[in-house]
C-alpha positions as CSV (number, residue, x, y, z in Angstrom):
1,M,-18.6,-52.2,-6.4
2,G,-16.3,-49.1,-7.0
3,L,-15.2,-49.1,-3.4
4,A,-14.2,-52.8,-3.4
5,A,-12.4,-52.4,-6.7
6,G,-10.6,-49.3,-5.5
7,L,-9.5,-51.0,-2.3
8,C,-8.1,-53.9,-4.2
9,T,-6.3,-51.7,-6.6
10,S,-4.8,-49.4,-4.0
11,F,-3.8,-52.0,-1.6
12,S,-2.1,-54.1,-4.3
13,F,0.7,-51.6,-4.0
14,V,1.3,-52.2,-0.3
15,P,3.5,-55.3,-0.7
16,Q,5.7,-53.6,-3.3
17,V,6.1,-50.5,-1.2
18,L,7.0,-52.5,1.9
19,K,9.4,-54.8,0.1
20,A,11.2,-51.8,-1.5
21,W,11.3,-49.9,1.8
22,R,12.5,-52.9,3.9
23,E,15.0,-54.4,1.5
24,R,16.2,-51.1,-0.2
25,D,16.2,-53.1,-3.4
26,T,14.5,-51.5,-6.4
27,E,16.6,-53.2,-9.1
28,A,13.7,-55.1,-10.6
29,I,11.3,-52.2,-10.5
30,S,10.6,-50.5,-13.9
31,K,10.8,-46.7,-13.8
32,R,8.8,-46.5,-17.1
33,M,6.0,-48.6,-15.7
34,Y,5.7,-46.4,-12.6
35,V,5.9,-43.2,-14.6
36,A,3.1,-44.5,-16.8
37,S,1.1,-45.5,-13.8
38,L,1.4,-42.1,-12.2
39,I,0.2,-40.4,-15.5
40,A,-2.7,-42.9,-15.7
41,Y,-3.8,-42.4,-12.1
42,S,-3.6,-38.6,-12.5
43,L,-5.8,-38.8,-15.5
44,W,-8.2,-41.0,-13.6
45,I,-8.3,-38.3,-10.9
46,V,-9.2,-35.7,-13.5
47,H,-11.9,-38.0,-14.8
48,G,-13.2,-38.5,-11.3
49,L,-13.4,-34.8,-10.8
50,M,-15.3,-34.4,-14.1
51,I,-17.9,-37.0,-13.1
52,T,-17.7,-36.1,-9.4
53,S,-17.0,-39.6,-8.3
54,V,-15.5,-39.7,-4.8
55,P,-14.3,-43.4,-5.1
56,V,-12.5,-42.7,-8.4
57,I,-10.8,-39.6,-7.0
58,L,-10.0,-41.1,-3.6
59,F,-8.5,-44.4,-4.7
60,N,-6.5,-42.9,-7.6
61,A,-5.1,-40.3,-5.2
62,V,-4.0,-43.2,-2.9
63,N,-2.5,-44.9,-6.0
64,V,-0.6,-41.8,-6.9
65,V,0.9,-41.7,-3.4
66,F,1.9,-45.4,-3.4
67,A,3.2,-45.4,-7.0
68,G,5.1,-42.1,-6.2
69,L,6.7,-43.7,-3.2
70,V,7.9,-46.7,-5.1
71,L,9.2,-44.4,-7.9
72,A,10.9,-42.2,-5.5
73,M,12.6,-45.1,-3.9
74,K,13.7,-46.4,-7.3
75,L,15.1,-43.0,-8.3
76,R,16.8,-42.5,-5.0
77,G,18.4,-45.9,-5.2
78,L,19.9,-45.3,-8.7
79,K,23.7,-45.5,-8.7
80,P,25.9,-44.4,-11.5
81,E,27.6,-47.2,-13.2
82,E,31.3,-47.6,-12.5
83,G,33.6,-46.5,-15.2
84,R,31.3,-43.8,-16.6
């Protein structure tokens, strides 16, 4: 059950990563949401280490990578507003 849930959660990021990568458009992506997600996934990894659960550790590590990629694309795509 944990493996199936982990696969679904982790691969739910794939469409967002691909869309941001291909279109180079991250305007609608929330920085705060991805920062919060990275913190949450990191805490899940710590929890997984504490209970020695490979699926929890593995899939949350994958989630950190995917969420980190999206956040990096968002931050890299930021442009200063004109006139400031």
